[in-house]
N, C-alpha and C positions, 0 to 999 in steps of 0.2 A: 226360532227367535220371534218374539212378539211383533217386531217391526216388519219382518218379512210377511207375517200373516196379515198385518194391517195395510201393507203397501205404502208405508210412510217412511220418511227419512227420520233419523235420530232427532234432528232439530224440530221437525213437525211434532214428533211424539212428545218431546220435552215441553214444547210450548203448549200443547194441548193439556198435558198433565198439570203444568203450573197454572194455566188458566182455570181449569176445573177446581184446583185446590184454592186458588184465590177467590173464586166466585163463592165457594162454600164457606170460606172464612168470613167474607163480607156478609153473606146472608145470615150466618149465625151471630155475628156481632150486632146486627140490626134488630134482633129479637129482644124485647124487654119483658122480663118476667117479674110480675108483681104478686105480693101476698094478697089474700082475699080482702084484707082491710085496705090495702093500697089500691086495689081495683075499685072498691066501692068509693074511695076518696076521689079517684080519677074520674069515675063516672059522674059523681056528684058535681065535680068542677066543670065537666062538659055540659051537664044539664042545667046548672045554675052558676054561670060564670060571674065572678065579681065585676063590679062596675069598672069601666076603663079609667085609668089614672089620667089626670089632666095632661101630662106630657104626651100620652098616647093620643088623646083627643086632638091636641095641637098638631101632632105628626100626621094624623089622618086629614085634618083640615089643610095642612100645607101640601100634602100629596094631591089632594083634590084641586087646589089652586094651580099647582104645577102642571097637572095633566090637562086641565081645561084652559090653560093659558095659550096653548098652541093655536 
């Protein structure tokens, strides 16, 4: 029996198997696959981002105020 060979209890074996399966599922779900056109678009957005919207500028200014107010 596999458990006897591994020296583990049934609970330890099941927990380890479920943990490994969950880790693999999470890793696979975090992979984003893009077409070549989408890759180029993404790279262009990283290299030449659009200007920040006014609301974002206000948020950064407010964050700076809050952090330096201490």
